[in-house]
BADREN-229936 format. One record per residue: residue in one letter; x, y, z of N, C-alpha, C in turn. Coordinates in pm, whole numbers, padded with zeros to 5 digits, always signed. Layout:
# BADREN-229936
AXYZXYZXYZ...
//
This chain:
# BADREN-229936
M+00562+01246+00745+00643+01268+00848+00744+01386+00813H+00778+01460+00890+00873+01569+00873+01001+01530+00827K+01065+01586+00723+01184+01525+00687+01286+01523+00801A+01299+01635+00881+01398+01612+01006+01382+01506+01080L+01240+01463+01113+01199+01359+01208+01244+01241+01139K+01208+01225+01020+01269+01105+00946+01407+01073+00950M+01497+01182+00952+01623+01180+00950+01684+01141+01097I+01632+01172+01188+01638+01124+01348+01615+01019+01346L+01492+00948+01308+01461+00828+01307+01562+00726+01244F+01585+00771+01135+01690+00701+01038+01840+00682+01118G+01863+00757+01181+02002+00798+01255+01993+00687+01363L+01886+00682+01460+01860+00594+01556+01854+00433+01515L+01816+00429+01379+01794+00293+01340+01935+00244+01293A+02029+00332+01247+02178+00291+01209+02235+00258+01304L+02213+00343+01431+02280+00350+01541+02252+00200+01603M+02113+00166+01603+02101+00005+01651+02145-00098+01574L+02167-00070+01466+02223-00186+01357+02387-00177+01367F+02436-00059+01442+02580-00057+01461+02616-00127+01583V+02519-00096+01678+02562-00147+01823+02530-00305+01817A+02429-00338+01759+02382-00508+01745+02499-00564+01667A+02572-00509+01594+02689-00578+01478+02806-00593+01578G+02839-00498+01660+02926-00489+01772+02911-00574+01868C+02785-00635+01896+02777-00717+02015+02808-00868+01975G+02824-00892+01860+02876-01030+01823+02761-01112+01802N+02661-01087+01713+02537-01165+01703+02602-01277+01654D+02549-01407+01709+02596-01534+01652+02493-01589+01561S+02398-01538+01508+02308-01577+01403+02375-01561+01266D+02375-01626+01153+02452-01640+01045+02350-01570+00938D+02372-01448+00898+02278-01376+00804+02314-01411+00671S+02440-01446+00649+02498-01502+00509+02466-01393+00410Q+02539-01297+00459+02503-01148+00379+02548-01164+00241G+02478-01134+00115+02531-01165+00002+02543-01304-00061A+02493-01387+00014+02508-01529-00016+02420-01555-00135E+02478-01608-00256+02410-01671-00341+02356-01810-00341D+02255-01837-00276+02215-01978-00245+02036-01984-00265D+02030-02092-00337+01893-02110-00384+01823-02177-00290S+01900-02256-00155+01839-02347-00093+01714-02266-00011E+01605-02350+00013+01479-02282+00107+01528-02252+00253P+01478-02144+00309+01554-02130+00460+01473-02240+00519E+01514-02281+00644+01454-02382+00718+01391-02306+00845T+01249-02314+00814+01163-02241+00895+01086-02307+00971Q+01011-02427+00920+00919-02532+00999+00940-02649+00995E+01067-02689+00913+01094-02807+00905+01248-02831+00938D+01286-02944+00996+01407-02963+01008+01477-03057+00884T+01582-03102+00908+01645-03149+00796+01670-03302+00792D+01607-03360+00914+01627-03497+00904+01507-03593+00891G+01406-03500+00821+01292-03566+00751+01184-03637+00885D+01215-03621+01009+01137-03636+01096+01042-03533+01154S+01011-03410+01084+00945-03307+01152+00823-03319+01098D+00742-03408+01024+00623-03406+00949+00517-03375+01053D+00541-03443+01176+00424-03429+01285+00448-03305+01380E+00546-03236+01337+00572-03114+01447+00515-02982+01410D+00462-02917+01482+00400-02795+01424+00497-02648+01489E+00585-02703+01557+00675-02576+01617+00743-02513+01525V+00760-02375+01546+00837-02299+01459+00989-02268+01486V+01078-02310+01375+01223-02281+01468+01266-02161+01475E+01303-02125+01576+01336-01967+01587+01492-01942+01523L+01467-01857+01410+01611-01835+01330+01700-01734+01405G+01626-01624+01452+01734-01527+01510+01771-01440+01394G+01863-01304+01467+01909-01240+01352+01804-01129+01348Q+01832-01037+01273+01741-00908+01228+01708-00903+01104L+01612-00806+01096+01556-00773+00962+01493-00609+00957V+01554-00554+00869+01508-00411+00864+01396-00376+00769V+01302-00337+00806+01186-00292+00732+01152-00159+00703Y+01160-00102+00583+01096-00001+00561+00965+00026+00520S+00885+00102+00565+00750+00082+00533+00668+00232+00492A+00582+00230+00392+00539+00342+00369+00365+00327+00417R+00337+00191+00460+00221+00195+00494+00174+00235+00622N+00076+00247+00658+00037+00304+00800+00063+00209+00882E+00117+00268+00992+00197+00185+01095+00107+00109+01172N-00024+00152+01204-00106+00055+01271-00146-00068+01212F-00134-00063+01056-00149-00173+01004-00029-00268+00995V+00090-00212+00997+00206-00283+00969+00286-00328+01099Q+00283-00261+01203+00356-00316+01334+00284-00435+01378P+00160-00468+01377+00114-00600+01433+00164-00702+01350L+00164-00705+01214+00215-00784+01127+00366-00835+01151L+00446-00727+01177+00580-00749+01221+00589-00812+01366D+00510-00771+01445+00526-00849+01582+00493-00997+01569K+00387-01029+01489+00365-01146+01482+00482-01226+01395F+00534-01168+01319+00670-01232+01257+00792-01254+01355T+00796-01173+01432+00905-01181+01541+00889-01303+01632A+00749-01287+01669+00706-01391+01791+00714-01528+01693E+00694-01548+01580+00701-01686+01533+00822-01737+01471T+00923-01637+01461+01054-01674+01407+01175-01646+01477G+01142-01535+01573+01277-01484+01667+01326-01407+01591I+01323-01358+01478+01404-01270+01410+01342-01132+01453E+01440-01050+01492+01407-00892+01568+01401-00816+01422V+01281-00747+01436+01259-00634+01317+01283-00503+01357L+01371-00430+01279+01393-00297+01290+01284-00227+01190P+01185-00163+01226+01130-00098+01140+01122+00061+01122L+01120+00119+00990+01132+00265+00972+01004+00298+00909H+00908+00341+01005+00777+00366+00942+00784+00496+00873G+00701+00516+00780+00692+00660+00705+00783+00665+00617A+00873+00551+00583+00955+00556+00486+00915+00611+00331D+00987+00693+00250+00956+00735+00143+01044+00620+00036P+00950+00585-00078+01034+00479-00149+01167+00551-00215L+01164+00693-00225+01293+00736-00286+01409+00724-00201Q+01354+00702-00056+01500+00673+00037+01566+00547-00011I+01496+00440-00087+01566+00331-00115+01683+00359-00209Q+01623+00446-00315+01714+00495-00415+01831+00573-00362E+01805+00671-00251+01902+00742-00227+02003+00669-00144E+01971+00544-00080+02079+00470-00023+02129+00324-00076A+02114+00357-00229+02157+00252-00321+02296+00224-00289G+02399+00315-00277+02555+00296-00242+02552+00256-00118N+02479+00262-00025+02482+00204+00118+02349+00165+00178V+02336+00038+00112+02205-00034+00161+02185-00054+00312Q+02069-00010+00349+02017-00042+00493+01904-00108+00517A+01801-00107+00411+01675-00183+00410+01689-00327+00388D+01627-00418+00431+01620-00561+00383+01480-00572+00268V+01355-00512+00336+01246-00534+00292+01186-00387+00268F+01119-00352+00150+01018-00235+00130+00881-00274+00141I+00797-00223+00236+00636-00238+00237+00597-00122+00198S+00483-00133+00061+00458+00002-00010+00300-00028+00004N+00217+00074+00021+00063+00120-00007+00037+00107-00166D+00146+00143-00216+00136+00171-00401+00230+00086-00465L+00159+00001-00567+00229-00092-00666+00300-00009-00740G+00269+00115-00786+00371+00193-00858+00478+00231-00799A+00512+00249-00666+00633+00276-00629+00706+00152-00593L+00662+00031-00573+00745-00111-00603+00770-00109-00754G+00673-00106-00825+00720-00115-00964+00828-00005-01029Y+00829+00132-00952+00944+00205-00987+01060+00144-00931L+01081+00110-00823+01186+00058-00758+01254-00043-00842G+01138-00146-00884+01208-00263-00952+01242-00232-01077N+01225-00114-01138+01254-00085-01283+01390-00029-01267Q+01406+00037-01156+01553+00093-01131+01672+00006-01082G+01630-00120-01083+01718-00226-01033+01741-00228-00895L+01660-00156-00825+01693-00146-00668+01638-00262-00593L+01538-00347-00656+01484-00453-00576+01529-00595-00663A+01536-00690-00566+01613-00810-00624+01504-00925-00653G+01554-00992-00763+01444-01116-00791+01492-01211-00705S+01369-01308-00680+01380-01435-00581+01253-01518-00654N+01269-01620-00574+01156-01724-00601+01120-01794-00449P+01031-01708-00385+00997-01749-00254+00903-01840-00282E+00894-01964-00201+00772-02044-00166+00648-01979-00140G+00531-02026-00216+00420-01974-00197+00372-01838-00299I+00517-01793-00376+00494-01678-00488+00360-01725-00583E+00354-01845-00603+00236-01887-00706+00080-01858-00684T+00093-01834-00531-00067-01772-00489-00087-01639-00541I-00005-01572-00598-00007-01423-00616-00027-01445-00783P-00145-01377-00840-00151-01393-00985-00053-01284-01046A-00010-01316-01188+00096-01286-01244+00091-01130-01265E-00029-01055-01251-00037-00949-01290-00023-00847-01173F-00011-00915-01040+00024-00861-00912+00159-00892-00872R+00254-00927-00955+00381-00911-00905+00496-00909-01030A+00589-00871-01005+00724-00855-01071+00744-01015-01157D+00781-00977-01301+00814-01101-01350+00926-01177-01299D+01044-01119-01208+01120-01170-01129+01093-01199-01005N+00975-01146-00945+00928-01174-00827+00999-01088-00718S+01051-00968-00783+01138-00876-00695+01032-00788-00596Y+00924-00783-00639+00808-00735-00552+00673-00811-00590F+00580-00827-00505+00434-00870-00513+00328-00806-00412S+00232-00814-00474+00096-00757-00368+00057-00872-00288I-00014-00804-00192-00098-00914-00105-00228-00837-00100S-00288-00727-00095-00374-00669-00079-00408-00559-00196A-00540-00540-00199-00576-00453-00311-00694-00367-00286R-00704-00234-00335-00820-00143-00325-00845-00071-00440S-00972+00000-00433-01008+00076-00564-01049+00200-00521R-01046+00301-00629-01059+00441-00593-01210+00443-00588G-01283+00557-00498-01426+00586-00538-01443+00715-00447F-01581+00750-00419-01645+00867-00339-01715+00782-00212I-01651+00820-00122-01742+00809-00012-01837+00914+00022Y-01961+00909+00046-02047+01001+00071-02145+01013+00176N-02194+01128+00215-02261+01154+00345-02415+01123+00301K-02468+01024+00361-02630+01003+00322-02708+01095+00358D-02665+01196+00458-02760+01288+00501-02751+01443+00433L-02653+01441+00347-02627+01549+00248-02655+01525+00110I-02644+01400+00065-02650+01368-00075-02694+01244-00099T-02768+01221-00205-02828+01066-00207-02754+00999-00328E-02753+00857-00330-02673+00799-00443-02709+00825-00572E-02844+00862-00608-02859+00923-00735-02789+01086-00774E-02796+01151-00678-02742+01280-00708-02571+01266-00707M-02508+01184-00659-02376+01160-00660-02297+01151-00794P-02175+01206-00832-02117+01176-00966-02069+01070-00953K-02079+00985-01066-02059+00859-01105-01933+00815-01163S-01846+00919-01202-01723+00903-01280-01611+01010-01233I-01501+00975-01242-01367+01008-01226-01393+01159-01303E-01438+01143-01423-01435+01266-01539-01521+01356-01470D-01624+01340-01382-01726+01429-01360-01653+01550-01262L-01570+01511-01226-01461+01610-01128-01407+01721-01208F-01421+01731-01342-01394+01833-01445-01498+01955-01424D-01613+01915-01363-01717+02015-01387-01716+02085-01236A-01710+02204-01277-01702+02284-01128-01848+02288-01056K-01941+02227-01102-02090+02230-01037-02086+02168-00895W-01978+02051-00877-01961+01968-00761-01910+02050-00661A-01848+02162-00687-01809+02264-00592-01942+02314-00515D-02033+02321-00580-02153+02386-00531-02255+02305-00428V-02216+02179-00428-02298+02080-00363-02263+02114-00191E-02375+02100-00110-02386+02145+00050-02242+02051+00074G-02145+02150+00135-02033+02096+00203-01936+02067+00095G-01962+02063-00034-01859+02047-00130-01775+01932-00125Y-01664+01904-00187-01589+01762-00171-01448+01776-00122A-01417+01668-00091-01270+01651-00024-01171+01572-00116I-01057+01631-00107-00916+01537-00173-00826+01531-00065T-00724+01446-00093-00578+01483-00014-00504+01571-00083R-00392+01577-00040-00272+01655-00073-00216+01584-00167G-00159+01629-00288-00087+01584-00384-00002+01478-00387G+00073+01468-00262+00178+01361-00230+00139+01259-00160N+00000+01239-00127-00059+01130-00056-00052+01002-00165G+00008+00885-00100+00025+00782-00193-00092+00740-00294G-00209+00725-00237-00333+00690-00323-00358+00811-00398M-00344+00935-00403-00333+01034-00504-00244+01010-00607L-00099+00983-00565-00030+00954-00677-00057+00842-00771G-00102+00744-00705-00151+00625-00807-00257+00679-00882N-00373+00727-00824-00482+00770-00924-00425+00850-01045V-00358+00955-00997-00285+01038-01106-00197+00961-01204S-00120+00868-01166-00045+00767-01252-00144+00684-01332A-00254+00649-01293-00353+00562-01370-00408+00660-01462L-00448+00791-01432-00510+00864-01526-00425+00921-01667R-00273+00926-01627-00156+00946-01709-00194+00839-01801Y-00182+00713-01762-00176+00593-01847-00314+00619-01951E-00431+00655-01891-00551+00624-01963-00578+00776-02056W-00537+00875-02004-00570+00989-02063-00457+01068-02138G-00292+01062-02106-00209+01118-02111-00197+01241-02023D-00084+01303-02039-00024+01402-01949-00123+01524-01945E-00159+01578-02057-00197+01712-02070-00364+01708-02005R-00427+01609-02047-00588+01607-01986-00580+01577-01821T-00466+01490-01802-00471+01472-01669-00424+01596-01571E-00311+01678-01604-00291+01811-01573-00415+01894-01550E-00509+01887-01647-00623+01982-01637-00726+01918-01537W-00722+01798-01541-00796+01737-01394-00762+01754-01263V-00627+01768-01239-00570+01791-01112-00585+01927-01100A-00570+02013-01189-00579+02162-01161-00770+02187-01125A-00830+02120-01191-00995+02119-01189-01000+02069-01021I-00950+01978-00983-00991+01928-00826-00912+02021-00752K-00815+02078-00773-00749+02164-00686-00821+02281-00661E-00876+02354-00765-00976+02469-00757-01073+02439-00723N-01168+02340-00739-01294+02320-00683-01336+02222-00560A-01210+02161-00510-01229+02103-00387-01254+02211-00278A-01352+02163-00168-01357+02217-00042-01272+02206+00055G-01199+02095+00036-01088+02055+00145-01005+01989+00090I-00860+02005+00138-00765+01939+00101-00690+01868+00229Y-00690+01741+00242-00637+01665+00353-00528+01581+00345E-00447+01588+00488-00324+01488+00463-00355+01347+00399G-00473+01300+00455-00491+01138+00441-00640+01139+00412H-00650+01009+00381-00823+00938+00340-00878+00926+00477G-00803+00910+00590-00866+00896+00716-00923+01030+00767D-00854+01124+00724-00914+01257+00762-01044+01270+00670I-01034+01222+00547-01131+01254+00464-01267+01211+00507R-01234+01072+00524-01350+00994+00590-01443+01022+00707R-01350+01090+00771-01405+01142+00901-01509+01253+00872A-01431+01336+00820-01487+01470+00774-01623+01456+00685V-01618+01373+00586-01752+01345+00526-01846+01276+00645G-01798+01173+00710-01896+01119+00821-01950+01218+00905A-01870+01337+00917-01914+01421+01039-02025+01524+00953G-02034+01506+00824-02098+01615+00757-02035+01743+00704N-01911+01729+00724-01827+01854+00683-01847+01876+00534H-01861+01758+00447-01840+01752+00314-01953+01648+00261A-01984+01660+00134-02103+01571+00095-02012+01464+00054F-01913+01470-00005-01817+01339-00039-01687+01367-00043G-01610+01260-00066-01471+01248-00071-01426+01159-00143L-01259+01166-00231-01245+01097-00325-01115+01013-00213V-01154+00871-00225-01068+00775-00105-01052+00662-00175N-00993+00553-00105-00957+00430-00139-01082+00340-00052N-01160+00259-00109-01260+00186-00084-01271+00135+00060Y-01141+00112+00100-01164+00066+00232-01160+00165+00341Y-01150+00291+00321-01195+00379+00407-01326+00391+00433F-01412+00366+00339-01539+00344+00357-01577+00236+00460H-01496+00130+00436-01550+00015+00530-01494+00060+00676Q-01383+00147+00686-01343+00183+00836-01451+00284+00887Q-01515+00360+00799-01611+00466+00870-01712+00383+00911L-01769+00291+00841-01912+00208+00871-01898+00162+01026L-01766+00145+01068-01743+00113+01215-01732+00207+01304E-01741+00305+01282-01738+00429+01390-01883+00441+01442P-01867+00432+01584-02008+00446+01662-02106+00533+01631E-02034+00650+01564-02136+00758+01542-02093+00815+01382D-02180+00904+01326-02114+00939+01175-02094+00859+01069N-02163+00760+01083-02152+00620+00990-02249+00617+00923N-02317+00708+00870-02408+00697+00764-02385+00751+00637V-02288+00694+00592-02213+00696+00472-02241+00571+00358G-02206+00610+00255-02237+00525+00108-02088+00538+00032F-02093+00457-00063-01974+00463-00136-02017+00447-00319I-01949+00501-00369-01985+00505-00523-01825+00428-00594Y-01831+00324-00660-01758+00275-00730-01765+00342-00877L-01657+00397-00932-01630+00490-01037-01650+00424-01163D-01700+00492-01260-01707+00437-01415-01734+00278-01434Q-01845+00260-01390-01893+00117-01403-01979+00121-01511E-01998+00217-01593-02115+00227-01728-02034+00165-01849D-02138+00115-01938-02066+00105-02089-01996+00218-02125G-01879+00188-02182-01782+00317-02251-01709+00351-02131Q-01718+00338-02001-01631+00415-01921-01512+00337-01882M-01427+00392-01838-01289+00358-01825-01283+00214-01711G-01373+00209-01626-01357+00141-01503-01293+00182-01400V-01316+00126-01242-01260+00189-01148-01093+00155-01134I-01049+00290-01088-00887+00280-01066-00860+00169-00952A-00774+00099-00979-00722-00004-00878-00578+00021-00846N-00542-00027-00734-00410-00001-00680-00395-00121-00576A-00262-00152-00537-00221-00266-00453-00132-00238-00353A-00128-00294-00236+00006-00297-00129+00044-00427-00127G+00198-00418-00102+00259-00535-00118+00424-00487-00048V+00505-00587-00108+00622-00587-00031+00731-00596-00146G+00864-00558-00116+00967-00590-00233+01079-00635-00141L+01161-00701-00213+01322-00747-00161+01414-00647-00207V+01454-00571-00107+01592-00472-00157+01694-00538-00218N+01750-00475-00323+01892-00533-00379+02007-00500-00290G+02084-00637-00264+02184-00588-00171+02149-00594-00051A+02034-00642+00003+01975-00622+00145+02064-00679+00238P+02118-00600+00359+02230-00673+00449+02171-00801+00503N+02034-00823+00535+02004-00964+00582+01923-01027+00493A+01976-01064+00383+01884-01114+00256+01831-01261+00307D+01907-01356+00388+01821-01461+00407+01722-01444+00501N+01718-01332+00595+01595-01322+00684+01493-01262+00582A+01523-01192+00504+01435-01096+00408+01350-01207+00321L+01436-01326+00281+01349-01423+00225+01252-01497+00307V+01293-01523+00415+01241-01564+00532+01086-01497+00544F+01123-01373+00564+01000-01276+00554+00899-01310+00451L+00955-01288+00341+00876-01306+00208+00787-01429+00205E+00869-01562+00250+00790-01691+00248+00665-01694+00356W+00717-01630+00464+00642-01636+00577+00509-01543+00541V+00510-01421+00477+00381-01332+00446+00327-01390+00336L+00376-01489+00271+00310-01552+00140+00208-01672+00199K+00224-01702+00342+00128-01818+00376-00022-01750+00370P-00119-01820+00357-00232-01762+00349-00277-01720+00475E-00240-01777+00603-00298-01691+00726-00218-01549+00763N-00094-01539+00698-00039-01420+00703-00070-01335+00578Q-00129-01360+00496-00189-01271+00382-00322-01226+00431V-00358-01301+00513-00481-01244+00605-00428-01126+00697A-00340-01177+00784-00280-01064+00880-00210-00929+00793F-00178-00951+00684-00108-00833+00618-00244-00729+00587V-00355-00772+00568-00479-00686+00548-00488-00640+00676G-00505-00721+00791-00529-00680+00929-00670-00591+00931E-00661-00474+01004-00761-00392+01054-00778-00301+00933S-00705-00291+00823-00704-00210+00715-00869-00208+00630L-00906-00339+00647-01048-00393+00585-01017-00357+00425E-00885-00382+00368-00874-00378+00221-00921-00523+00178L-00924-00521+00031-00960-00659-00020-00826-00760-00030L-00828-00867+00021-00707-00965-00021-00709-01009-00179I-00593-01007-00220-00578-01049-00354-00635-01193-00378N-00623-01290-00277-00680-01423-00273-00816-01412-00168S-00904-01390-00224-01025-01378-00133-01063-01489-00100E-01005-01613-00155-01053-01732-00112-00985-01786+00034Y-00873-01692+00065-00831-01715+00186-00909-01677+00320G-00993-01599+00291-01111-01609+00392-01078-01494+00499A-01071-01356+00448-01055-01266+00529-01190-01231+00590V-01159-01214+00731-01318-01177+00808-01344-01035+00822Y-01459-01003+00765-01506-00840+00803-01610-00853+00885P-01605-00744+00981-01692-00715+01081-01843-00700+01019P-01938-00732+01097-02054-00748+01036-02143-00630+00985E-02098-00512+01026-02134-00384+00978-02045-00363+00851V-01949-00445+00826-01890-00412+00661-01908-00532+00583E-01932-00628+00629-01960-00749+00530-02038-00738+00423P-02177-00677+00447-02257-00657+00345-02222-00560+00240H-02120-00502+00264-02077-00369+00162-01954-00397+00093V-01886-00525+00121-01769-00566+00062-01798-00619-00086V-01728-00555-00202-01747-00579-00332-01602-00635-00366E-01616-00748-00435-01486-00825-00486-01443-00758-00604F-01327-00738-00642-01268-00705-00765-01342-00776-00888T-01358-00902-00872-01423-00963-00953-01560-00934-01024D-01640-00849-00918-01763-00802-00947-01751-00665-01016L-01662-00605-01022-01643-00475-01074-01574-00469-01216K-01602-00349-01280-01530-00323-01425-01406-00243-01366V-01299-00284-01391-01179-00237-01339-01106-00182-01478Q-01043-00055-01459-00944+00006-01566-00878-00121-01623D-00874-00096-01765-00826-00195-01864-00655-00151-01861M-00587-00161-01744-00435-00141-01736-00388-00247-01645P-00275-00301-01714-00201-00390-01638-00163-00309-01524I-00203-00373-01396-00162-00297-01271-00037-00267-01249K+00086-00326-01287+00209-00324-01284+00264-00197-01372E+00183-00156-01470+00198-00013-01533+00222+00106-01444L+00169+00083-01327+00188+00202-01245+00340+00228-01216G+00446+00142-01229+00564+00169-01204+00604+00241-01289N+00561+00236-01436+00619+00290-01532+00581+00439-01523Y+00483+00479-01454+00429+00622-01459+00443+00703-01321F+00517+00643-01249+00566+00672-01095+00628+00791-01102E+00745+00764-01201+00830+00883-01184+00772+00999-01282G+00769+01127-01246+00732+01238-01305+00571+01281-01278T+00497+01195-01182+00370+01212-01139+00399+01319-01031K+00475+01316-00937+00464+01444-00842+00506+01578-00902E+00581+01549-01018+00608+01711-01096+00471+01750-01162L+00418+01654-01227+00289+01690-01299+00173+01743-01207I+00203+01655-01100+00079+01721-00964+00111+01882-00919E+00237+01908-00898+00289+02048-00890+00273+02108-00982R+00306+02101-01095+00258+02174-01232+00121+02240-01224S+00033+02103-01186-00085+02164-01198-00151+02242-01097G-00068+02284-00999-00115+02364-00875-00145+02303-00727L-00145+02164-00724-00181+02100-00609-00046+02055-00528D-00047+02118-00418+00076+02106-00330+00083+01958-00321L+00215+01905-00292+00251+01774-00257+00230+01742-00104E+00243+01853-00023+00224+01859+00106+00144+01986+00168L+00092+01967+00276-00018+02069+00335+00071+02181+00369R+00024+02287+00342+00098+02432+00385+00015+02485+00482
//
């Protein structure tokens, strides 16, 4: 999103919050209250609610900053409002560093990210607050902060979507290292990557920094910048371009392959999970999740949201139409019949031997490395 447009949207959000405060909202947000009691969401306190399924409407507001695709996030937020009565004020397209910039004047209650590295970075900077929400034990330890200040709900892996009319599976590169070789620029249509500032690319490069160190990672970024036939805003653009036959393959997250399979045409595509052979590093993984902003103005409602999203049915709703993989696959995400045969669970993959929370330790400096290597963060 253009920086000026973000500032306009943020100004409107701040104005909405000011007007709401001036209207004398009767709900009790208990801002800054240090209270370990569980929020009353589905049970009253008189012990007679065991047979009642209705949800108590809590009221008040929740400010959500999200770096995740609005099409995936807004339906989740609408569902939350419908079930709790809490009004959500969303800022879509938010940059994680906006949380850092506003540390002295906190506006957001919850940050939703497509990149665990961004959440980890904010946590490392003390910009997220620890909590102990009900249901947190359903998230494996490797997918959440030690103090539960952030946790993941859905996961994905990197790989190549390819057009079966242009290249066969046997002809495709099978390792992320293969892109060092300039020969892949010569295949029909060449290959596609995203701009350097795309969240998926940032996570990819951070993982390579962990695996290879900065010098070799810079060489890799320089190579893909030089040899790619197309550089796109996002992975959705890549999947559509590959599906249409504009490129032989493209570097994306695996769920974009799932999405392309649902297109009424241009859907003759396959996917390569990278580095699966002996001696190879394994596929690069990342995850999407939520963090509780330190000093959240509506901290009580933020905790209500965290506990709400941890319910099994809402973990499924978090994935929504993105067609990502649930952290908890046993919760039964339903995939369309065109996609179901192609879903590969993480347990069936060789995954990079890196604690996924390490991405947070490599978030800082990755943008600078990408720019040093010649790949622009934004399209020019």
